[in-house]
Structure formats: structure tokens, C-alpha cells
N, C-alpha and C positions, 0 to 999 in steps of 0.2 A: 272480648276474649274469644281466641279462636278454638278454643274446646267444644268438643260435641259431643253430646250421647254418644254416635255411636263407636269410638275409637277411647282408647286408653290415652291419655295424655304420655309421650313421646320423651325417653328417658328421664321421666318423674321419681326413680326408683332411690329411697332416702338421700337425694341431693337437691343441693338449693339452684335456683335459678343461674347463678352465679360461681356454681359448680365451688361452692365452700365446704363440700365435706357434707358429712351426714348432719341429720338436723334434729333435734331434739326438741319436743314439743314440752319445755318445760312448763307453763303456767298451767299446760291441760294434764301435766303430772300429778299437779296440786292439786286441779279441780279431783281428778279421781279420786287421789286422797282425801280430798274432805267428804266427794262423796261415798266412799267406804265407811268413815265415821259415822256419816248419817245412817247409814244400812246399821253398823255396830248398835250405834243407838237407840234405831227405832226395834231391832229386836231386845234390848233390854228389859228386862221382865221386873224391874223397880220400882216401884211407887214413889214418885218424884215428879219437881217439878220441872226438871231435864227430860224425864219421857213423855210430858202432857205438853212440852212445847210444839205449838202445831207443824214447823219444819222437820220433827224429829218423827212425828207422826205420821208424814206424809215420805219418810224416808227410803220407804219400799220402792216409790217412783225411781230415784237413783240407779235401781239395776238396768235401767234402762237408757243411763247416761255412757253405763260401761259398754252397752252394744253399740251404741251410736261412735264414740271415742274408737273401739276396736274395728270396728268399720273403716274409718277413716283413716289411721294409724296401718291397718293391715292392707289397704289399696295403697297407701302412699310407700308404703316398705316391698311389697310383692307384684307389683300390678303388669309389672315389666320384667318378674325373674320366675314366670312359670312357661316354659316354652317346648316342653315333653311329660314323659311321662316319670324320668326320674327327678327332673325340677318337681314334678308334683309332690311325690312320695318325699323328698325331701320338707319341702314345705309342710306334709302334715306331719311328720317325725318331729321337723321342730318346733310346731306350735302344740304336739301332746307333749315336747318335754318342757315347754312352758307351763302346762295346767298340771299334769299327771302325778307327777313326784310328791308334790305338796297335797294333791287330792287323796293320794293312797296312801301318804302317810299321817293324815286326820282320819282317815276311813280306818287305819288300824288302831290310832286312837280310842274311837267311837265303838271300833269293835270290840278293844281289852275290857273297855270299861261296861260295856252289856255284858260281858261275862263275868262283872267285880258285882254287877246287880244281884245276881244268883244267890251271893253269898255274903254278902253285907244288908242285913234288914232294915228298912228304912231309908236305906241310901235313895232309892228312886222314884219315881210317882206309880203309888199305889194302884194309879190305872194303866197304869204303864208299864206292867211287868218285862221281865228281860227277853230278849229276840220275841217280841211281838209287834204286828200292826207293823210300822215303816218299820221295825229294825230287825222283822223277820226275818230269818236263813235265805228265805226264796228272794228277796232285796238283793241280797249280795251280789249275783252275776253283773246286775245289768249297772251297779254301781261300779264294778271294775272295770264294765266294757264303756263306760261314761253314755248311758242309755239311758239313765234316770231318768231324763226331762221328756219322756215320751211314752210315761204311763197312762192307758185309756182311766186308770179311777183316779186318776190327778193326785195320789198318796204319796204326800214329802218324806222319803228317806234318810236315816244313818244324819249326815252332815246336812241339815236341810237345806243351807242356803246353797250347796252345791250343785244343785237342780241348774241353776244359771251358768255353770262351769259344764257340765252335760250339752246343754241347748250351744254354748259360746262351738264347742268345738265342732258340734254340726254345722253352724253358720260357718267355722272355717275351711270345714269340706267342703259347703257348697260353693264357697268362692273358688277355692282352688279349683274344683270342678270347673266352675262358668270360665276361667281364665284360661285352663287348659285347652277347653273344645272351642270358645269361642276367638281366643287370642282379645286383641284390642275392640272385639266387638261385644266383650260380657259384660258391660254398662248395662246391656238391653236386658241381660237375668236379672239384676239388680233392682232395675228398673220396673219390672216386673213385680216383684216380687214386695218392692214398695207399694207398690200399689193392692197385690193380691192379700200381702200377710193380712192385714187390719179387716180388711173384707174376712174373709175367713175366723179371725178372732173372734168377729162380732157374730157370725152366724154360728160358729161351733164352739165358743167360750162362755159359760153362763160369768164368769170373771173377767173378761173382756180384759184389758190390760191388765189386769192382776194375775192372769192365770200363770200359773208354775208349773207341776210336775206333768200337768195333763198336757199343754200347747206350749211348754216352755218355749221347745226349738222354734214354734211358729214366731214367739213374742221375739226372742231374739235375731232372728232373720231380719224380723221388720227393724230394728232398730240397726241391725249391721248393715243392712242395704242401704237405709237412711245416708247411715257414713260412708259408706262407700260411694253412691251417688253422689256425694257431697264432693270427695276429690274427684271423682271423674269429670264434673261440673267446675269447678272451683279451686281445685287443687294448686294448679301451676298457677293460677292469681294469688293466690295465700301464700307461697313460697316468692314467689315475686313481689311483693310486699314485704315478707320478712326483709327478704335484702335490701330493699332501697332505705330500711332506715339507716344503713351502712354503720352499724356498730353508735348510733347516735346516743350522748350520754344522760337527755334528759328525755321523760315520756311525750307524746305528741298528743296535748290539751282535748282534740276532737276525738283519738282513739278513747282515751281514758275518758271522756262522757258515753262515749257508746257504749266501752266494758262495762262502768258502773250500771247504765242503765239497763245493759240487757243481764248483769248477773242478778238485780234485782226483780227484774222483771220474770226471770227465768224461776229461781227462787218463789216469787210469789204463784207465778199458774203454778206450779208442783203441788204448792200449799191446796191451793183451792179448787183445783180440778182434779187429781186424782184417782177420788172416789166418783167420777161423774162421767159421761160419756164423752169428753172432750179429751180424757187422759188419754186418746186415740191419735191426739194432735204432740205429745210430750216429744215423740222421737225431733218431728222438726224441731222443737223450742229447744230439744240439745242441738241440733246442728247447725243453730244460730251460735251458741256456747262455741260450738267447737273451731266454727269458721271464725269467729272474731279473738277468739285467745289462741288461734294458731298462728296468729300474725305479730302479739308479741311488742305491742306499740304504744301501750297506754300505761298510767299507775297501778293500775289496778292488778295488771300480770307483773309487774316488778315486784307489786307488794304478794302475788303467787310463787315467787321465785326465792322466796325467804326458807332458809334452811328448816326451820320444823315443817313448814308445810309441804317442801319438796323432802323429806325424809319420810311424812306421810304417802304421796306419791310413791317413794319406792319402796314401801311394804304395804301397801294397799291389797295385792291379790293375797296375802299373809294376814292381814286384817279381815279381809271377809272370810278367807277360809277356816281363820280358827277361834272367830270373834261366839260362833255357838257352841264351841266344848266349853271355853273359859265361864261363858254367863252360864251352862246349864251345872259347871264345877260352884259357882256361889250359890247355885237352889240346891243341890244336895249337901252342902256344908249346913245350910240354914232349916234344911229339915233336920237333920242330924242335931243339931244346937235345940230344936223344938223337942227333939226325942229325949235327949240328954238333960236337958234345962228347964225345960218343962215350958218355954217360948211360947208365942204364937206368931214369926216371922213369917209363913206358908201362906199364903192368900192367892184367891184367885185373879189373874192378871189380865190373861188373855180370855180368847174368844170361847178355846174348848180346854176339857177337864185334863185330856190329855197333853197338850203344847199350854196351856196357861196360866201354871201353877208359875208363882214367882213371889217376891220378896217384899214384903210390905214392915220397914221398920220403927212404925208407929211416928213418923214424922217426917214431912216432904224434904224437910232438909237433912235431915239424916238420911236418909234416900240419896239425896244429889249427892253427897259424899258417898255414897256406897257405889253408885254409879259411875263414879271418877273415880273410886279404885278400882272396879271392875273395867274402865277401858284402859287404865293405867298397867292393868295386868294381859288384857288384850295386846297391847302396844308392845309388850316388854314379850310375849311368848312370840309376837309376829318378829319381832326383830331376831329373837332365834331362828325361827322356822327359816326367814329368809335367810340368812347365812349357812344355816346348817345343812336346810332342806333345797330351797329354791335356786339358790346359787349353784350350789353342786351338782343338781338334776340338769340343771340346765349346760352346764359346762359337760356335762356327760355326752348327754343326748346331743350336743355339738360335734362330741370327740366323734363317736359313732356314725356320724352323717358324715363326716369330712371321711373316716376311714373307708366309709361304704363307696363314698364317691371315688376315692383315689381308684379303691378298687375295681370300680368298673369302670373308670379310663385306662387302667394299666391294662385290663382285659379286652 
């Protein structure tokens, strides 16, 4: 393979080597949906067998898969398209359009509900009064500016999982800047970040790979750089292997074995090492998943392209951004039921008094049903936000990007 780190692959912008047009990594889309669902279940504060399942308890590790996949896909789509300041501005604007509309919408929902807590007794957690700590007014500007992954105190704020959206946007800016300044040698920047980021996490983060709002941007740069370097080193080979399948009607048994072995190994590693220092190796593991399933030659890839899993991939960003709001509303309803009917549903599930309140239905099987109901509600809301917020928001940003570009060309 004649692809070296010193240069970006030529003419590798969203096309296959055979010139067959845009590449859609459908198996990886489904992986992203599965990862998002695991994060949803990980955050589910409901006493149940599902919550206690080891893979679910390691769901936090899936965030790094998002970063690795994002680095690979962004490098695939943009490594040859940022040639000047105008291209850089368009790239940043369009990536903002991918993230910001839903982030702003969900932030507005959290803000509105925070106001309700001041007027409805018993609605909120007694140790988490309205507009306090992570929801204090002083935290609003950082959330609006997508800078809340850079808090020195590590405090999670408002829509708590959105720290990773802030971190990913910072990774986008780093990527665009690197490609703009160094062009085809920008791979060296991501190679350097791939080495430096885990060292910084080990040296300055007590949580290591588990860091969120304090050094979340460094964690994102680590995974994103791993994905980008993977594309620099192997992107053209991966695209060539996809093309060489030639639309074969039957999966390749050899690729099926590799896909199955890697999927099982990756999930097993996530379960066994996430709380250990070996968690620093997770981006490398995810690079293996991305490299193999981007080729889409085996039976597992074919199974991943069934409609329900592709649907999860389609709404994966909404799943990630809406689930905390939905889950907290389940807890609010349980708290109000405790007050009105004298039940005892609210219990301490998580580690802290502020974030640990959850639901215990008295039977783990009932808890499983309640967890499934919560997931169904998240999926329903996610489908609506995908249709009504995500897609219109992206179209609006694309429209203004084209309008600005055409206006600049005319001038």
C-alpha cells in the first residue's frame, strides 16, 4: 500500500476508487446506532436486569467509538476539500449545522423545565434545586458557545451527555485547521495528537479515559485523531476492498469470521478493561471495528444493514441528545407518584445524591419493562427531533453556506 503518513490520499473525497460515487458506510451507521443505544441504557436509572448487564454498565466506553468513527468519516469526506479560508469557514459552519440545532433545542427544553422546578413542589430532586450547580445561570454561556467540555472543575451541566458534542466540535476545528495549514501533510498533526492526548489524560486527569467536562476535548482529540490517522494510512485500501466485492450477492466467509471475531472481541474488551488503565487502548480497538466494517464484505455487515439497525443509526445523534431529558422525566413522574400515592419508587441508583436518583419498581422484571418503555419513549422522541429539528437545521445551514459561497464568488 503506497499511502504514507506524510500525505493525504489523493482524490479520496467521498468517492470509491472505481468512481462509483459517494460511499455510505451503512454497517458503521448501524454500529453508531448500537453504540448510542448502549449509552442510553447506561444512563438509565432504573433498577433492572438490563441496567446490570455488564455490556450496559460499560456503555460509557461507546462515546470513544463515536470519536473514532467521526475522525475516520470526516477525514474521508473533507481531507481534500479544505484548501483556503473559505473552505475552512464552510466546513466549520456545516459541522456546526450538524450539531447545533438539536443541541440548542434540547438546551431550551432543559432550561424551560428548570424553570418549572421552581413552581412545582416535589418535581425536582430536593438536593438539586432549580438553577443550581450544573444548571446555574453562570453555566449558560459555555453551553451556548459549545465550550462546556473545557470546564476546569469538570462539572457536568444541563444536558449532561452534550459535553461530548462540545468536545467533538473542538476536534472538528482542530481537523480543519490542520488541513488548512498543512494540506496533505496534516496527517502528522493527528499522529502527534494520537501520541500526546493519552499522555495528557494520564498526567492531568484523575479519571483517565473516563474524563468528561474537564478534559473531554483531549479525550475527543484522541479518538478523532485515531480515526483520522486510520483513514490516512488505510483509507484507500479500505475503499479498494469495498469496490473489489463487485456487488457480490453472497458474503465472504473469511470476512464473516473476521467481523464476528472482532465484534465479540471489541465488546468483550469494552466490558473488561473500561475501568482499568487498559482503557487507553479502546480507540485502537475501535479503529479495528471501523476498518473491518467499512469494507462490508462479511455476513455480520450484511446483518447490520437491516432496516431496524439502519434506523437506529439514522437517529443515533438524536438518541444521544434526547435520552437524558426523557429519562429525567420518568424520574420526575415517579417522584410525583411517590408524593401523591405514597409509593416508594425513588431510590438511590447512581453514585451521587444529585445525579443518582433512580426508580425501583420493586421487582427487576418490572424494572426491565420500565427500561424498555423508557427506550421506546427515547426512540419516539428521537424520530421526531430527527425529522423536525436535525434535518431542517442541516438544510438551513447548507442553504446559508451555499448562499454565502455564491455571494463570495460573485463579488
